[in-house]
C-alpha positions in Angstrom: -196.9 105.9 111.4 -196.8 105.6 107.6 -200.6 105.8 107.4 -200.4 109.2 109.1 -197.7 110.4 106.8 -199.9 109.5 103.7 -203.3 110.6 105.2 -205.3 113.7 104.2 -207.1 115.7 106.9 -210.9 115.4 107.0 -212.7 118.6 108.0 -215.4 116.5 109.6 -213.1 114.4 111.7 -214.5 113.6 115.1 -212.8 114.0 118.4 -210.5 111.1 119.4 -211.7 109.1 122.4 -209.2 108.5 125.2 -208.1 105.0 123.9 -207.5 106.3 120.3 -205.7 109.4 121.6 -203.3 107.2 123.7 -202.6 104.9 120.8 -202.0 107.7 118.4 -199.8 109.8 120.7 -197.6 106.7 121.3 -196.9 106.8 117.6 -195.7 110.4 117.7 -192.4 110.6 119.5 -191.8 113.9 121.3 -195.4 115.1 121.0 -197.3 115.6 124.2 -200.9 116.4 125.0 -201.8 119.2 127.4 -203.6 118.4 130.7 -207.1 118.7 129.2 -206.1 116.6 126.1 -207.1 119.4 123.8 -203.7 120.3 122.3 -200.6 118.3 121.2 -197.3 120.1 121.0 -193.6 119.5 120.4 -190.5 121.7 120.6 -188.0 121.5 117.8 -184.5 122.9 118.4 -182.1 124.3 115.8 -178.6 125.6 115.6 -179.6 129.1 114.3 -182.4 131.4 113.2 -182.0 130.4 109.5 -182.7 126.7 110.3 -185.6 127.7 112.5 -187.2 129.8 109.8 -186.6 127.1 107.1 -188.5 124.7 109.5 -191.3 127.3 109.9 -191.7 127.6 106.2 -191.8 123.8 105.8 -194.5 123.6 108.5 -196.5 126.2 106.6 -196.4 124.0 103.5 -197.8 121.0 105.5 -200.5 123.2 107.1 -201.5 124.7 103.7 -201.6 121.3 102.0 -203.7 119.8 104.8 -205.8 123.0 105.5 -205.1 122.4 109.2 -203.0 125.1 110.8 -200.9 125.0 114.0 -200.0 127.5 116.6 -196.2 128.2 116.5 -194.0 129.9 119.0 -190.8 130.9 117.1 -187.5 131.8 118.7 -183.9 132.2 117.6 -183.0 128.5 117.9 -186.4 126.7 118.4 -190.0 126.5 117.3 -192.8 124.9 119.3 -195.6 123.6 117.2 -199.1 122.9 118.6 -202.1 121.4 116.9 -205.7 121.3 118.0 -208.9 121.1 116.1 -210.6 124.3 117.4 -213.8 123.6 115.5 -214.2 120.4 117.5 -212.9 121.7 120.8 -210.1 119.2 121.1 -207.9 116.6 119.3 -208.9 114.8 116.1 -207.0 112.5 113.8 -206.2 115.7 111.8 -203.9 116.9 114.6 -202.0 113.5 114.6 -201.7 113.6 110.8 -200.2 117.0 110.8 -197.9 116.2 113.7 -196.6 113.1 112.0 -196.0 115.0 108.8 -194.2 117.9 110.6 -192.0 115.4 112.4 -191.1 113.8 109.1 -189.9 117.0 107.5 -186.1 117.0 106.7 -186.0 120.4 108.3 -187.3 118.9 111.6 -183.9 117.2 112.1 -182.5 120.6 113.2 -179.1 120.7 114.5 
């Protein structure tokens, strides 16, 4: 997973084939693909709204640094983060890079 933590997104990244997608997802605990394998997502739980918002801000920093932005569903004590490469119509390595970096955030530990 270290290579994903240090990687930079590539705006021209191709779609992952099924084998690559399976290998990459196995390295991202808690992240799951949707039925069409076009989106990966994970729910992060927290003790309160303050922790949730600190996490959202930290995810925004990752997204800005990578120029690859997730969908987020934010609630009082949880945030669901979803990545997809819309310009490619599915999952690229960019989604895995950002998922790994979001999972590694200290704020992701929650409560």
